C-alpha positions as CSV (number, residue, x, y, z in Angstrom):
1,M,15.2,9.7,-17.6
2,L,17.9,6.9,-17.8
3,S,18.7,7.7,-21.4
4,E,18.9,11.5,-20.6
5,L,21.3,10.6,-17.7
6,F,23.5,8.5,-19.9
7,N,23.5,11.1,-22.7
8,Y,24.4,13.8,-20.3
9,W,27.4,11.6,-19.0
10,R,28.6,10.8,-22.6
11,M,28.3,14.4,-23.8
12,N,30.3,15.8,-20.8
13,C,33.0,13.2,-21.3
14,V,33.4,13.9,-25.0
15,L,33.5,17.7,-24.4
16,L,36.4,17.5,-22.0
17,T,39.6,18.5,-23.6
18,N,41.4,19.7,-20.5
19,P,42.0,16.9,-17.9
20,E,42.0,19.4,-15.1
21,N,38.3,20.1,-15.6
22,L,37.6,16.3,-15.4
23,R,37.0,16.3,-11.6
24,T,34.7,19.3,-11.7
25,R,32.8,17.8,-14.5
26,L,32.6,14.4,-12.8
27,T,31.2,16.0,-9.6
28,S,28.6,17.8,-11.7
29,I,27.6,14.5,-13.3
30,L,27.6,12.9,-10.0
31,A,25.2,15.6,-8.7
32,Q,22.8,14.7,-11.7
33,I,23.0,11.1,-10.7
34,R,22.2,12.0,-7.1
35,R,19.1,13.8,-8.2
36,F,18.1,10.8,-10.3
37,M,18.7,8.5,-7.3
38,K,16.5,10.7,-5.0
39,T,13.7,10.9,-7.6
40,Y,13.6,7.1,-8.0
41,K,14.3,6.5,-4.3
42,L,17.5,4.7,-5.0
43,D,19.5,6.6,-2.4
44,K,19.2,3.8,0.3
45,H,21.7,1.6,2.0
46,E,24.2,0.1,-0.4
47,M,23.7,2.6,-3.2
48,E,24.1,5.5,-0.9
49,K,27.4,4.0,0.3
50,Y,28.4,3.3,-3.3
51,Y,27.6,6.9,-4.1
52,M,29.9,8.2,-1.3
53,E,32.7,5.9,-2.5
54,I,32.5,7.3,-6.0
55,Y,32.4,10.9,-4.7
56,S,35.6,10.0,-2.6
57,E,37.2,8.5,-5.7
58,I,36.6,11.7,-7.8
59,L,38.1,13.9,-5.1
60,N,41.1,11.7,-4.0
61,N,42.2,9.3,-6.7
62,S,45.0,10.6,-8.9
63,V,44.4,8.1,-11.6
64,L,41.7,9.7,-13.8
65,F,41.2,6.5,-15.8
66,R,40.3,4.7,-12.6
67,I,37.8,7.4,-11.5
68,V,36.0,7.2,-14.9
69,Q,35.9,3.4,-14.8
70,E,34.4,3.5,-11.2
71,M,31.9,6.1,-12.3
72,L,30.8,4.0,-15.3
73,L,30.4,1.0,-13.1
74,F,28.3,3.1,-10.7
75,I,26.1,4.4,-13.5
76,Y,25.5,0.8,-14.8
77,Q,24.5,-0.2,-11.3
78,I,22.2,2.7,-10.9
79,I,20.4,1.8,-14.2
80,D,20.1,-1.8,-13.1
81,C,18.5,-0.7,-9.7
82,A,16.2,1.6,-11.5
83,L,15.0,-1.0,-13.8
84,Q,14.5,-3.4,-10.9
85,A,12.6,-0.7,-9.0
86,E,10.4,-0.1,-12.0
87,T,9.5,-3.8,-12.2
88,V,8.8,-4.0,-8.4
89,S,6.7,-0.8,-8.7
90,K,4.5,-2.3,-11.4
91,N,4.1,-5.6,-9.4
92,D,3.2,-3.5,-6.4
93,V,0.6,-1.6,-8.3
94,I,-1.0,-4.8,-9.6
95,E,-1.0,-6.3,-6.0
96,K,-2.4,-3.1,-4.5
97,G,-5.2,-3.2,-7.1
98,I,-6.0,-6.9,-6.4
99,R,-6.1,-6.2,-2.6
100,F,-8.5,-3.3,-3.3
101,I,-10.7,-5.7,-5.3
102,E,-10.6,-8.3,-2.5
103,L,-11.7,-5.6,0.0
104,N,-14.4,-4.0,-2.2
105,Y,-15.8,-6.9,-4.2
106,S,-19.2,-6.4,-2.5
107,D,-19.7,-3.0,-4.2
108,P,-21.9,-3.7,-7.1
109,D,-20.5,-0.6,-8.8
110,L,-16.8,-1.7,-8.5
111,S,-15.1,-1.1,-11.9
112,L,-11.8,-1.1,-13.5
113,E,-11.8,2.7,-13.4
114,K,-12.3,2.7,-9.6
115,V,-9.5,0.2,-9.1
116,A,-7.2,2.1,-11.5
117,E,-7.9,5.3,-9.8
118,E,-7.1,3.7,-6.4
119,V,-3.7,2.6,-7.6
120,G,-3.0,5.9,-9.6
121,R,-2.9,4.4,-13.1
122,N,-4.8,4.8,-16.3
123,P,-7.5,2.1,-16.6
124,S,-6.2,0.8,-19.9
125,Y,-2.7,0.6,-18.5
126,Y,-3.7,-1.1,-15.3
127,S,-5.8,-3.6,-17.4
128,H,-2.7,-4.3,-19.5
129,L,-0.5,-4.9,-16.4
130,L,-3.1,-7.2,-14.9
131,M,-3.3,-9.3,-18.0
132,T,0.5,-9.4,-18.4
133,K,1.1,-10.6,-14.8
134,H,-2.0,-12.8,-14.2
135,G,-3.4,-13.5,-17.7
136,T,-6.8,-12.6,-16.4
137,P,-8.9,-9.6,-17.4
138,F,-10.3,-7.4,-14.7
139,R,-13.9,-8.5,-15.1
140,Q,-12.9,-12.2,-14.7
141,L,-10.7,-11.5,-11.7
142,L,-13.6,-9.6,-10.0
143,T,-16.0,-12.4,-10.9
144,N,-13.5,-15.0,-9.4
145,V,-13.2,-13.1,-6.2
146,R,-17.1,-12.8,-5.9
147,I,-17.7,-16.4,-6.7
148,Q,-15.1,-17.5,-4.1
149,E,-16.8,-15.5,-1.5
150,A,-20.2,-16.7,-2.6
151,K,-19.0,-20.4,-2.2
152,R,-17.9,-19.6,1.3
153,L,-21.2,-17.9,2.2
154,L,-23.3,-20.8,0.6
155,T,-21.5,-23.3,2.9
156,S,-21.1,-21.3,6.1
157,T,-24.4,-19.3,6.3
158,E,-28.1,-19.9,6.1
159,W,-28.6,-16.8,4.0
160,S,-30.8,-17.0,0.9
161,I,-29.2,-17.2,-2.5
162,K,-30.7,-13.7,-3.2
163,E,-29.0,-12.3,-0.1
164,I,-25.7,-13.8,-1.0
165,A,-25.9,-12.5,-4.5
166,Y,-26.3,-8.9,-3.1
167,K,-23.6,-9.4,-0.4
168,V,-21.0,-10.4,-3.0
169,G,-21.7,-7.5,-5.3
170,F,-24.4,-8.6,-7.8
171,H,-27.3,-6.4,-8.6
172,N,-29.2,-9.3,-10.1
173,P,-29.6,-12.7,-8.3
174,N,-30.5,-14.4,-11.6
175,Y,-27.3,-13.2,-13.3
176,F,-25.4,-14.3,-10.2
177,A,-26.9,-17.8,-10.4
178,R,-26.1,-18.0,-14.1
179,L,-22.5,-16.8,-13.6
180,F,-22.1,-19.1,-10.6
181,K,-23.1,-22.1,-12.7
182,E,-20.8,-21.1,-15.6
183,T,-17.9,-20.8,-13.2
184,T,-18.5,-23.9,-11.0
185,S,-20.8,-26.2,-13.0
186,Y,-23.2,-26.1,-10.1
187,T,-26.2,-23.8,-9.4
188,P,-25.8,-22.0,-6.1
189,R,-28.5,-24.3,-4.6
190,A,-26.9,-27.4,-5.8
191,Y,-23.5,-26.2,-4.6
192,R,-24.9,-25.6,-1.1
193,L,-26.5,-29.0,-1.0
194,N,-23.5,-30.8,-2.4
195,K,-21.1,-29.2,0.2
């Protein structure tokens, strides 16, 4: 979308041979920018104010070069804000998925597909984002959350290890015990006694 917007701008500037049409063309371009801003929710506070200033420049400034210069600066600012918003959006998706995992770790059938569906992303893409930001694959992240909760339950409850395994989302208590030992270097029983 950014490249389309920039190409639209460039094409319209090149096609102008009559300076009298410049204001009309610039307001048309500004309308396209406005749609872009609304689509990507960039029409808030400072950017909205900046947009109105550019609109006023187009209508009132007699120096056409100054209008074009201001318009270009505005477009560069919009592109920068869009890129920042895209980065924030990706991070928000990652964090939303992690929160979903932290709230649903006890579901033994919790999967990458369920988390990706919750955040509205393709499972492969969400997995890629997770690896990029945290350097941890989904399965390892889920295991870490479950083991942390198991540690808490081992030291704060009298529940059996089998009950704890089920409560933190494991179908098989033996698999839980093996994974717990791989992660902490303790068996669940030893961890409970040691702490």
